[in-house]
C-alpha positions as CSV (number, residue, x, y, z in Angstrom):
1,M,-55.4,61.5,-4.4
2,S,-56.1,57.7,-4.3
3,T,-53.9,55.5,-6.5
4,P,-55.9,53.1,-8.8
5,D,-55.5,49.5,-8.4
6,I,-54.1,48.5,-11.9
7,P,-52.3,45.2,-11.4
8,L,-50.0,43.3,-13.8
9,I,-51.5,39.9,-14.6
10,D,-49.5,37.2,-16.2
11,I,-52.0,35.3,-18.5
12,A,-49.5,32.6,-19.1
13,A,-49.9,31.7,-15.4
14,W,-53.6,31.1,-16.2
15,R,-53.0,29.1,-19.3
16,S,-50.6,26.7,-17.6
17,G,-51.6,27.0,-13.9
18,D,-53.6,24.6,-11.7
19,A,-56.9,25.3,-10.3
20,E,-55.5,27.1,-7.1
21,Q,-53.3,29.4,-9.2
22,R,-56.2,30.2,-11.6
23,Q,-58.4,31.0,-8.6
24,A,-56.0,33.4,-7.0
25,L,-55.5,35.3,-10.2
26,A,-59.3,35.5,-10.7
27,V,-59.8,36.9,-7.2
28,R,-56.9,39.5,-7.7
29,L,-58.7,40.5,-11.0
30,D,-62.0,41.0,-9.4
31,A,-60.6,43.3,-6.8
32,A,-59.0,45.5,-9.6
33,M,-62.3,45.5,-11.6
34,Q,-64.1,46.9,-8.6
35,D,-61.5,49.5,-8.1
36,S,-60.1,50.8,-11.4
37,G,-61.5,48.6,-14.1
38,F,-58.1,48.5,-15.5
39,F,-55.2,45.8,-15.5
40,L,-52.0,45.0,-17.5
41,V,-51.5,41.7,-19.1
42,S,-48.0,40.0,-19.6
43,G,-47.3,36.5,-21.0
44,H,-49.8,37.0,-23.9
45,G,-47.4,35.7,-26.5
46,I,-48.0,38.6,-29.0
47,D,-44.6,39.3,-30.6
48,P,-43.4,42.9,-30.0
49,G,-41.7,42.6,-33.4
50,L,-45.2,42.2,-35.0
51,L,-46.5,45.3,-33.2
52,A,-43.5,47.4,-34.3
53,D,-43.9,46.2,-37.9
54,I,-47.7,47.3,-37.8
55,R,-46.7,50.7,-36.5
56,A,-44.1,51.1,-39.2
57,A,-46.6,50.2,-41.8
58,A,-49.4,52.4,-40.3
59,K,-47.0,55.4,-40.2
60,R,-46.4,55.0,-43.9
61,F,-50.1,55.2,-44.4
62,F,-50.7,58.2,-42.2
63,G,-47.7,60.0,-43.9
64,L,-49.5,59.9,-47.3
65,P,-50.8,63.2,-48.6
66,A,-54.4,64.0,-47.6
67,E,-55.7,63.5,-51.1
68,Q,-54.4,60.0,-51.2
69,K,-56.1,59.0,-47.9
70,E,-59.4,60.8,-48.9
71,P,-60.7,57.7,-50.8
72,Y,-60.6,55.7,-47.5
73,R,-62.5,58.2,-45.5
74,T,-65.3,56.7,-43.4
75,R,-67.7,57.6,-40.6
76,V,-67.5,56.6,-36.9
77,G,-68.5,52.9,-36.7
78,G,-67.5,52.4,-40.4
79,R,-64.2,50.9,-42.0
80,G,-61.5,53.1,-43.3
81,W,-59.8,56.3,-42.5
82,L,-61.2,58.8,-39.8
83,A,-59.6,62.1,-40.4
84,K,-58.6,64.4,-37.5
85,G,-61.7,66.2,-36.4
86,A,-64.1,63.3,-37.3
87,E,-64.6,62.0,-33.8
88,A,-65.3,63.6,-30.5
89,N,-65.4,61.2,-27.5
90,A,-67.4,62.2,-24.3
91,F,-68.7,60.4,-21.2
92,Y,-71.9,58.6,-21.8
93,G,-74.8,60.8,-21.3
94,E,-72.9,64.0,-21.8
95,A,-72.9,65.9,-25.2
96,A,-69.6,65.6,-27.1
97,D,-68.2,69.2,-28.0
98,A,-67.7,69.0,-31.8
99,S,-65.6,72.1,-31.8
100,K,-63.1,70.2,-29.6
101,A,-62.8,67.1,-31.6
102,D,-60.2,64.5,-30.7
103,L,-56.7,65.4,-31.8
104,K,-56.1,62.1,-33.6
105,E,-56.6,60.3,-36.9
106,S,-57.4,56.6,-37.1
107,L,-57.5,53.8,-39.4
108,T,-60.5,51.7,-38.3
109,L,-61.1,48.1,-39.4
110,G,-62.8,45.0,-38.0
111,R,-63.5,41.3,-37.7
112,D,-63.6,39.3,-41.1
113,F,-66.5,37.1,-40.1
114,S,-70.0,36.0,-41.2
115,T,-72.6,35.1,-38.5
116,G,-75.0,33.8,-41.1
117,D,-77.6,36.5,-40.3
118,P,-77.6,38.9,-43.3
119,E,-79.0,41.7,-41.2
120,I,-76.2,41.5,-38.5
121,D,-73.5,40.9,-40.9
122,E,-74.6,43.8,-43.3
123,E,-74.4,46.3,-40.3
124,W,-71.6,44.9,-38.1
125,F,-69.2,43.0,-40.4
126,L,-68.5,45.5,-43.0
127,P,-65.8,44.8,-45.5
128,N,-62.3,46.1,-44.4
129,V,-60.9,48.9,-46.5
130,W,-57.1,48.1,-46.5
131,P,-54.9,50.9,-48.0
132,A,-53.3,49.7,-51.4
133,E,-50.3,51.9,-50.7
134,V,-49.3,49.8,-47.8
135,P,-50.1,46.2,-48.7
136,E,-48.2,44.6,-45.8
137,L,-50.6,46.3,-43.2
138,E,-53.4,43.7,-43.9
139,R,-51.2,40.6,-43.4
140,L,-49.6,42.0,-40.2
141,S,-52.9,43.4,-38.7
142,T,-54.7,40.1,-39.4
143,V,-52.2,38.1,-37.5
144,F,-52.4,40.6,-34.5
145,M,-56.3,40.5,-34.5
146,D,-56.4,36.8,-34.5
147,Q,-53.9,36.7,-31.6
148,A,-55.9,39.5,-29.6
149,R,-59.0,37.4,-30.3
150,A,-57.5,34.4,-28.5
151,L,-56.4,36.6,-25.8
152,Y,-60.1,37.9,-25.4
153,D,-61.4,34.4,-25.0
154,D,-58.9,33.8,-22.2
155,L,-59.7,37.0,-20.5
156,L,-63.4,36.4,-20.6
157,T,-62.9,32.9,-19.0
158,V,-60.8,34.5,-16.3
159,L,-63.5,37.2,-15.7
160,A,-66.4,34.6,-15.6
161,T,-64.3,32.6,-12.9
162,A,-63.8,35.8,-10.9
163,L,-67.5,36.1,-10.6
164,G,-68.0,32.5,-9.8
165,L,-69.8,31.8,-13.0
166,P,-69.2,29.0,-15.3
167,E,-65.9,29.4,-17.3
168,G,-67.7,29.8,-20.6
169,Y,-70.5,32.2,-19.5
170,F,-69.2,35.3,-21.2
171,R,-67.1,33.5,-23.9
172,E,-70.1,31.7,-25.2
173,R,-72.0,35.0,-25.6
174,A,-69.1,36.6,-27.6
175,Q,-68.2,34.0,-30.2
176,R,-70.2,35.7,-33.0
177,S,-69.3,39.2,-32.0
178,P,-67.6,41.8,-34.0
179,H,-64.5,43.7,-32.9
180,T,-63.2,47.0,-33.9
181,Y,-59.5,47.4,-34.6
182,N,-58.3,51.1,-34.5
183,I,-54.7,52.2,-35.2
184,N,-54.8,55.6,-33.7
185,R,-52.2,58.2,-34.5
186,Y,-51.7,61.1,-32.1
187,P,-49.8,63.9,-34.0
188,A,-47.1,66.1,-32.5
189,L,-47.7,69.5,-31.2
190,T,-45.8,70.8,-34.1
191,E,-48.6,69.6,-36.5
192,T,-51.6,70.3,-34.3
193,G,-50.7,73.5,-32.6
194,A,-51.8,74.2,-29.1
195,A,-55.0,72.4,-28.1
196,Q,-58.0,74.4,-26.9
197,E,-58.9,74.4,-23.3
198,G,-60.4,71.0,-22.6
199,Q,-59.4,69.3,-25.9
200,Y,-57.4,66.2,-25.9
201,R,-56.0,63.5,-28.1
202,V,-58.9,61.5,-26.8
203,A,-61.3,63.3,-24.6
204,P,-62.5,61.8,-21.2
205,H,-64.7,58.8,-21.9
206,T,-65.6,55.3,-21.2
207,D,-65.3,52.5,-23.9
208,W,-68.6,51.0,-25.0
209,G,-68.4,47.3,-25.2
210,M,-66.9,44.3,-23.2
211,L,-63.1,44.7,-23.2
212,T,-60.5,46.9,-24.7
213,I,-57.2,45.5,-25.5
214,L,-54.5,48.2,-26.0
215,D,-50.8,48.2,-27.1
216,R,-49.6,51.7,-26.5
217,Q,-46.5,53.8,-26.5
218,P,-45.4,55.8,-23.3
219,G,-45.1,59.4,-23.6
220,Y,-46.0,62.9,-22.1
221,G,-49.2,63.0,-23.8
222,G,-50.3,59.5,-22.7
223,L,-53.2,57.7,-21.1
224,Q,-54.7,58.8,-17.7
225,V,-57.3,57.0,-15.6
226,Q,-59.8,58.7,-13.4
227,T,-59.5,57.6,-9.9
228,R,-62.5,56.8,-7.5
229,D,-62.1,60.3,-5.9
230,G,-62.3,62.0,-9.4
231,E,-58.7,62.9,-9.9
232,W,-56.5,61.9,-13.0
233,A,-53.6,59.5,-12.6
234,D,-51.2,58.4,-15.3
235,A,-51.8,54.6,-16.3
236,P,-48.8,52.4,-15.4
237,Y,-46.6,51.2,-18.3
238,V,-44.8,48.0,-18.5
239,E,-42.7,47.2,-21.5
240,G,-44.3,44.4,-23.4
241,A,-47.5,44.3,-21.5
242,L,-50.9,45.2,-22.9
243,T,-53.4,47.5,-21.1
244,I,-56.8,46.2,-20.7
245,N,-60.0,47.9,-19.5
246,I,-63.5,46.7,-19.1
247,A,-66.1,48.8,-20.9
248,D,-69.7,49.9,-20.3
249,M,-71.6,46.9,-21.6
250,L,-69.6,44.5,-19.2
251,A,-70.0,46.8,-16.4
252,R,-73.7,47.0,-16.9
253,W,-73.8,43.2,-17.2
254,T,-72.3,43.0,-13.7
255,G,-74.8,45.4,-12.2
256,D,-71.9,47.8,-11.7
257,R,-70.0,45.5,-9.4
258,W,-67.1,46.3,-11.9
259,R,-66.3,49.7,-13.0
260,S,-66.0,51.1,-16.5
261,T,-63.7,53.8,-15.8
262,R,-63.2,57.2,-17.5
263,H,-59.9,57.6,-19.2
264,R,-58.4,60.1,-21.7
265,V,-55.2,60.7,-23.7
266,L,-53.5,64.0,-22.9
267,P,-53.1,66.5,-25.6
268,P,-49.8,67.0,-27.4
269,P,-47.3,68.1,-24.8
270,A,-45.2,71.4,-24.7
271,E,-42.6,69.4,-23.0
272,A,-42.1,67.2,-26.1
273,P,-43.3,69.2,-29.0
274,S,-42.3,66.5,-31.7
275,E,-43.8,63.6,-29.7
276,E,-46.0,61.5,-32.1
277,L,-47.6,58.1,-30.7
278,I,-49.4,55.3,-32.3
279,S,-51.7,53.1,-30.4
280,L,-53.1,49.6,-31.5
281,I,-56.5,49.2,-29.9
282,M,-58.9,46.3,-30.1
283,F,-62.5,47.0,-28.8
284,M,-64.0,43.6,-28.1
285,E,-67.8,43.1,-28.0
286,A,-70.5,40.7,-27.2
287,D,-72.7,39.1,-29.8
288,M,-74.9,41.7,-31.4
289,D,-78.2,39.6,-30.9
290,Q,-77.3,39.2,-27.2
291,V,-79.8,40.8,-24.8
292,V,-77.6,42.0,-21.8
293,R,-79.4,41.9,-18.3
294,P,-77.6,42.7,-15.1
295,L,-76.5,39.7,-13.0
296,D,-78.4,39.4,-9.7
297,P,-76.7,40.0,-6.5
298,P,-74.5,38.6,-4.9
299,I,-72.7,38.1,-8.2
300,G,-73.9,41.4,-9.6
301,G,-73.5,44.7,-7.9
302,G,-77.2,45.5,-7.6
303,A,-77.4,48.4,-10.1
304,V,-80.7,48.2,-12.1
305,Y,-80.6,48.5,-15.8
306,A,-83.3,47.6,-18.4
307,P,-82.4,44.8,-20.7
308,V,-80.7,46.1,-23.8
309,L,-79.9,44.4,-27.1
310,A,-76.3,44.9,-27.8
311,A,-76.8,46.2,-31.3
312,D,-79.2,48.9,-30.1
313,Y,-76.7,50.0,-27.5
314,F,-73.8,50.3,-30.0
315,R,-75.9,52.2,-32.5
316,E,-76.6,54.8,-29.9
317,R,-73.0,55.2,-28.8
318,A,-71.5,55.4,-32.3
319,A,-74.1,58.3,-33.1
320,A,-73.0,60.2,-30.0
321,A,-69.4,60.2,-30.9
322,T,-69.8,61.2,-34.6
323,V,-68.8,64.8,-35.6
């Protein structure tokens, strides 16, 4: 089995480095994006204590009786609580199996922003639904989302540099973009019972948008990445580092020079029946009125896709994942 190239990138070195250091980092990232589509980021400046506090607050929400969470219930793509069984991820173009829905529950939130376009704002910038029972979650999560957004800007700059584009190429096309912030709870085996054959905490899939910024906890039932030869490998974990992957829209934009890689979260493990994990996930997008056309070679990889409006693309993907 091949080993996926998933490097550790120190973003602080980009923020403070000279032109030579920045170029070396961008070249390294380009190689990883062609191989695995994943990398780790250290030096991001997001306080691990903040992340721990978010998890503690989220755990209090998830621990509420079902009837107290019910008023917050939403659909995939909405804002609020997604109960276990509400979402079934699958690889793009393959039908999701609703009978094997993902073994997770989520609190899904988003960017508090107005583009000034009423149609875009009404669909993509819905009001957040913060649980009144855990009032501190809004304050803590808002700080995290703002810091992750700043990191996103830096990462888009690095990625544009890696392609030899102007530094602001991607960043300027994502300033009015939504993001989705998911707090995913992966319950223990003692709660879910044994998974069905082919059922996962999150089924094999690719993400939809530009970049995903993930703060995860290590565990037996953790993240795996599909290698180029079709096998599955455990994603590396470095304490304090965030896991980043490019998603389908960015891969499409590069004409598949870069790889949006299938990944999955393993089902609750028999080896640790009490293992419960909470992931904090930021799905970062392009502007919804942005038309995405593959970059021409030699910058792009040569794959041919019809131009697509970002909003149309996301509507299709959200509908496919809904149970």
